N, C-alpha and C positions, 0 to 999 in steps of 0.2 A: 656070591650073592644069593640070598634066599629067593625062591619063587614067590610070586604074589599070592599064591594059594595058601600059604602058611599063615594061620591066624595067631597073633601074639598080642599080649598086653602092651600098653604104651611103655611100661617099664622095661619089658623084654626088648621091644624094638629099639629103645634108646641105648641100652647096653650093647646090643648087637651092632649098632652103628659105631660105637666107640671101638669095638673089636675090629670092625671092618676098616676103620681108619688107623689101625695099628696102635691104639692106645694101650700101653702095657702097664700103666700105673694110674691110679685114681686116689686123690687125697681128699679126705672128707671128715666132717663131724656129722654123725647120723641125726636124722630128724624124722618125726612121724609124717611129715608132709611128702616124703619121697620113699616110703617103705617099699613100694613096688619096684623101685630101682635097686634098692639094697638087696631085695630078694633076688632079682635078676643077676646081680653081681656075684651071688653065692656060687654059681656054677660057671662063671665067665672066666675066660683066659685074660684076666686083667687083675693085677695085684691091687688090693685095697689097703691103703695106709690110714689107719684110724688115728686122728689127731686129737689134741686136747683143747684146742680153741680154733675158731674159724680163721682168725688172722694168720695163725701158723700154717693151717692147711692151705690157704691161698698163697702164702709165700713159698711153700713147698712146690705148689703147682707152677708158680712163676719161675722158680729155679729150674724145674724140669723143662720148661719151655726154653730157658736160656741155654741149657746144656744140649738139648736135642734138636731145636729148631722146629719141632712140632708142638702144637698147643698143649700146655700142661693142663690137666683136668682136675677141677676142684668141685666138690658137691657139698652144699650146705642147706640148711632148712630156712624157712621163711623168716621175715622180720628180723629179730636180733641176730639170727645166724647170718643173714645176708649183710647186715650193717657191720658185723664184726669182721667180715671178709673184705671189706672195702679197702683196707691198707694194701692188701695184695693186688687189688685191681689198680690202684693208683701207681704202684711200682711198675706193673706190667705196662701201663700207659706211658709213663715217663721213660721207661727203659726200652720201649719198643719190643716187647716180648709177647710172642703168641701164647694165648691162654684162653680157656673157656671155663666160665663159672656157671654151674647148673644150680638153680635155686628152686627148692620146693615152694609151692604156692598154695594158697587157700583154694577151695573148690570154686569152680567157675560161677556157680549160681549165687555165691556169697559176695562177689566183687562189688565194690562201691558202697558197702555198708560199714566200712571201718571194722571189719571182722577181726577175729583174734589174730594178731601178728600180720595184719594186712599192710602191704607197702606197694606203692606204685614204683616199680623198678625202673621204668623208663625215666622217670624224674630222678630217682636216686642215682642211677649209674650213667644216665645219658651223656653227661659231660665228661665222663672218664673212660668211656668205652667206644669202640668202633661200631658196635651194633648191640642193641638190647631188644629182645623179642620174647613174647609169651606164646608158647605153643598150645593152641586151642584144640587141635585135632590130632589124634594119635597117628593117623595116616600121613601126616605131614612131617613127622619126626625125621625120617631119613633126609628129606629135602632141607630142613632147617639145620640139622647137624652138619650136613655137607657144606652148606653156605657158611656156617659158623667157622668151620675149619679154613675155608678159602679166605674168609674175611680176616681171620686172626693172623694168617700167614702172609697175605699178599700186600704189596705196596709197603708202607711202613707198618710192620707188625704191631699187634696190640691185643687187648682183651676183648672178649665177647661175653655177654651174659644171656643165657637162655633160661626162661622161667617156666616151671613145670607145674601146672595145676594138679592138685592131688587126684581129683577124679579123672582127669585125662589119662593119668598114668595107669589106671586100672581098666580103662576102656580097651577093647580089642579091635584090631584092624588087620587086614591082609594087604601088605605092601612090601615090595622088594627093598632090599638094602641099597643104599647109595654106593656108587663106586668110590674107590680110594681117591682122595683129593691130594693133588700136588699143587704147590704154590706156582702160579704163573710167573715165569722168569721175565724180567725186563732187561733186554740187552741194549748196550750202547750202539748207536749207529756208526757206520764206517766213517761218515763225515765228521762226527764228533771225535772219534779216535784220531783222525788225521789232524784235526785242529789241535788236539791235546799234544800230539807229537811235535807239531810246529811250535807250540808254546814252550815245550820243554827244550827244543833246539835253540830257541831265542833267549832262554833264561840264563842268568848268571848265578843265582842263589835260590834254587827251588827247594821246597820242603813238602813232605807228604805227611798228612795227619789222618789217622785211622780211627774209626768209631762206629757206633750203631750196632745193628743186629743183621741177621740174614747172612752170616759168615759160615764158613766151614773150615775144617783142617786143610782141605785141598786148596781153598781160596787163599788162606793165609800163607800157604807155601808158595802159591803163584805170585802173590804180592811181594813176598821176600825176594823172589827171583827178579821181579820188576825193579825193586829197590836196588838190588845188586848191580843190574845192568846199567842203571842210570846213576849209581852211587848216591842215592838220595838219603838225606837224613830223615828218619822215620820217627814220628811222635804218636803216641796213643792217647786218646781222649780219656777223661776221668773214668776210672774203673773199667777200662777196656784194655788193660795191659796185656791180656792173654792173646791179643791179635798179632803181636810181633814179639819174638823172643828177645828178652833183655840181654842175652848173651851175643846177639847178632852185632857185628861191627857197625851196622848202620843205625842201631837203635839210639835215640837221643833222649828218651824219657817220656813222662806222661804229663798231660795237661790236667792236673788236679789242684787240690788245695795246697798252697805253699810250694809251688813249682820252682824248679831250678831257674834262677834268674838268667843264666847264660842260655838256657833253652828258650825262654821267653824272648830274649834278645835275638836269637837265631830266627825266630818267626817274624819278629818285627822288621828285621833287616832283609828278609827274603824278598825276591822279586817275582815269585810264583808260589802260591799256596794251593796245594791240591788236597781238598777235604773229601775223604772217601768214606761213605757209609753213615757218618754221624751228622747230628744237627748243629753241632757247636753251640750247645745250650749254655746256660749261665756259668756253671763251674768251668767247663772246658774253655769258654771264651774269656775267662777271668772277669766275670761279671760284665760281660759285653763290652770290655775295653780293649781286647786284643785286636779287633778289626773294626774299622769304621762302618757305621750303619747309616743308610742301607747299602752303600757301595764301599767295599774295602779299598784302601788306597793302592794296594798292589794287585796285579792280575790274580784272579781268584777263580779256581775251578771247584765246583761243588757237584759231587756224585752221590745220589741218594735214590733209593727205590720208590719213594713216595713223591709224586708230582706236587703234592700240597706243601712239601717242605722246601722245594726249590723256589727261592724268591720270597719265602715267608719272612725271613729276617735279613738275609744277605742277598743282594742282587749280584749274582756271579758274572764274571766275564764269560765263562762257559759253564752252563748248567747241563748236566747229563743225568737223565732219569734211567738208572740202572741199579740192580742189586749188586752188593759187593761181590757175590759169587760170579755173576755174569761179567762184571767189569774185570775181575781178576783174570778170567779166562781170556777176555779180549785183550788185556794188557800184555799177554804173552807175545803178541805180534808187534808191540812197540819196540823200536830200535833206537838206541842213543846215538848222538852225533859222534863223529870220529874222535873229537876232542871234547872232553868235559870241562867247561870253564870253571865248574865248581868242585873239581876233584880235590879230595882231602877234607871237605867240610863235614862229611859224615863221620870220618875218623875222629876229627876234633870234637864233634858233638858227642860221640860215644865216650870219648875219654872224659869229657866234662860230666857226663851221666855217671860214669864209674866213680869219679871223685865225689860227686854230690851224694851218692848212695853208699859209699864204701865204709867209712869209719864213723859210726854214730858218736855224737858229742856226749860227754859225761854230764849228767844232770843230778840234782840233789836226790838223795835216797839210797838205800841199800840195794834196791832192785833197779838195775840199769836195763830198761826196756829195749833200748837200741842194741845192746849187746846180745840180748835174747833173740832179736830179729836176725842179727848177723849169724848166730849159731844155727838157727832154723834154716837160714838161707843155704848153709852148707849141708844140713842134715836131711832136709825133705827131698823125696824123689821128685824128678822133674814133672811127673804127671799127677802130683798131688793136687787136690782141689782146695783152694783157700777161700773161706767164706767170712764175711763180716757184715755188720750193719752200719750204723752211723755213730759218730762221736770222735773226739780228738784221738782216741787210742788207735783209730784206723790210719792216721797220718803215718805212723811208724810202719804199718803193714804195707802201705802203698809205696813208701819211699825206700824201705830197706829190704823187703822181700823181692825176689826176682821171678817173674812169671815167664815160663819158657815154652809152654805148649798151649794150643787152643783147648778150651774147656777147663782151664786150671783156675779160673777166677769166678766167684759168685759174690757180687756186691751191688747194692742198689744205687744207680746213678741218681735216683730220686732223693737219696739221703734219708731213707727210712730206718728208724731204729728197730731193733728186735728181729732183724733179718737173718743174722748169721747162724743161729742154732737151727731154725727150721730149714734153711738152705742146706746146711750140712746133712741133715736127716735125708733130704731129697737126694743129694749127691751120693750119699752112701747107699741109699736104696737102689739107685740106678747103676752105680759103679762100685759094687762091694769090694772089688779087688784094689781100689785106690785108697791112698791115705787121704783122709778128709779132716781138715783142721778149721775150726771156727774161732774167730776172735770176737769178743764182746766186752764192752765196758760194763761196769756194774749196773748202770741205768739201762743200757741196751739189753743186757741179758734178762733182766727182770720183766721185760715187755713180752717176751715169748719163751722164756726159760722153761716153761712147763713142757715144751716139746722135747726136752731132754728125756722125759718119761717115754715119749714115743720112740726115741732111740733105744732105750732100755727094753721096751716091749718087743722090738724087732731085732734085738741083739746087733745093733749097728754101732761098731766101735769108733765113733767119731771122737775127736779130742777138742774140747771147748776150753779156750784160754780166756778166763775172765780177768780183765784188768780193772782192779778195784782201787779207785782213789777217793771213794766216799763222797762223790758229788757228780752232778751233771756237768762234766768238765768243759764241754764246748760252750755252754751257756755261761758258766762261771768266767771263762776267758773273755767273752763279750761283755759281761758285767764289769769286769775289772778295766776293760778298755773305756767303757762309757760312763760307768758309775763306780769308780774305784773305792774299795773297802766296803761298799754297801751290798753285802752278800745277802741275797734274797731268793728263797725257793729253789736253791740248787744243792743243798746239803742232804746227803743220804746216809742212813744207818742200815747197814746190810746184814743179811744172814751169813752163816758160815757156808759158803758155796761148796766147799769140799765135802762137808758133812751132808749137804743136800744131795750131792751126787751119790754118796753111799746110801742114803735113805731111799733113793730111787732104784738102787740095785747096781749102780755103776761104780767106777773107780774115782776117788777124789783125793787130791793132795793140796796142801797149802804151801805157797812159795813166797817167802819174804825177802830173800836175798838172791842175787844173780846166780851164784854158784849152785843154788838149790834147783834151778830150773831144769838143766839138762838131765840129771838123773831122774827127776820127777817125770819128765816127758818120756824118757825111755821106759820107766816103770808103767806109765799109762799105756804105751804101745804094747808092752809085754802082757798087760792084764787081759787084752782081748775084749775089754768091756768099753762101753761109752764112758768117757772120762771128763772130769772138770779139773783144771789146774787153776786154783784161786790165787792170783798173783797180786800182791799189794804194791801199788805205785805211789810214791810220794806226791802229794798234791802240788808241790812246786813244779814238778816235771809235767807241765801242761802241754807242751809241744816238743818236737825233737830239737828245737833251737832256742827256746826261751822258758822263763819261769813266771809264776804268778807275780812275784815281787817285781820282776823286770817290767812286766806289762803295767802294773800299778804305778811304778815310778814314771814310766813314760807317759801315762795318762795324766798324772799330776803335773808333769813338766809342760804338757801341751795346754793345760788349763791356766798356767801362769801368764 
């Protein structure tokens, strides 16, 4: 910590606080409103990633928060810079990810005049953030940054926005740095753990559902031991598959879109549901149909770090306010009964999962996307980081790839398009030794595909697999269900993505047939460059299990 006799500008104080908090990366699009901060970053021990659009920068920061558990740092300028960053803020809010967005602001004396690019950020971000504040005094920067870190990490994690008036950043102040902030841990009480053990001893068909944030590799290992002792079937919530190894004999699958019917039945027939870490929001709860609201029909245990989430939707039989890491440590003391009434249910559930995800069905077209997933499943290292945004192309990723380690998955539970490429940039920036693969539909890629230039600028050899079916496939699927044959606003005419990769300075290849993919992927890896594999998927192959024609025929039959 610096002594309070050192005089620094607001920009210098701010950057010193980030360094004091252990921030090793900052993702930004520069702006004249925070030049003093950019100048201070010049000599700081914090890597700056220059991004091509604020949305991509914010998503990179959110991905950093997911991977590290510490707030990802994003810096943007006022007005359009801040509004462009809002998708990343929404992702952080829905996904419970710690993140801090710093926004340059007009001078303090100009406020209230609708000055150039003036925005009221409390109104703009108030409904999406845990806290929004404008720092009016350079001497309060350490206090405000420390509070931002604590707020972003504690309870249910989420985004914080700090607004930086331009003239405040050039003011000088003598103020000590704030100490390093650790998130306060919320531990389950002994009484709650005793109640849970009694509920487990009385159960005949228990199931464990994992989700949310505030996990660690140590916590996931402890929960795996807990599941083994009690022989519990374990299910991961939507896009939280990295919380439990798919190779584990207790793994039963994930609660996402198009889930395994036998897994859904397993939950419905259970007589004890333990939901650890997650909110069981719309996708995981199968559009709020999986459990009765407000009170589930079976005994229901909900463990979450945020008190505001307990009882928000589901009134649990036993509600425990605890972070997953704390609960995982406490669960080491739980002991199973001498005889497990449910012995064998986990094995059966895992066998069902393997069958559901084993052999992809053949669909129309020369490129069989499912076979590519199966090949990648055997090829990719266990510690690879798999990234994706939103779209039907992601259904194959979640169903057929197998996540085996904590930190191996970056995907927005909020369903935001355009996430995969910037998330891959962040992952490779943080973990250069790991294989990082991003999946994107043609519509998804174009929303933040410019961040491929960022990968090229920093020589980050990510591999982006663009699945091109010439349309916004998810919306087209819904159109055919509700308005068959009336195709409207979903057709896309795309560029040559492989040529685009080469134009940026990366490696690009076109893949039109299944047999072309494996050698193209190996050449992409060998190139040592950021790469795009432009894969053409038949429009009929709309999901792993059905076609456009089949959806249309079913829709017409329902109308008769």
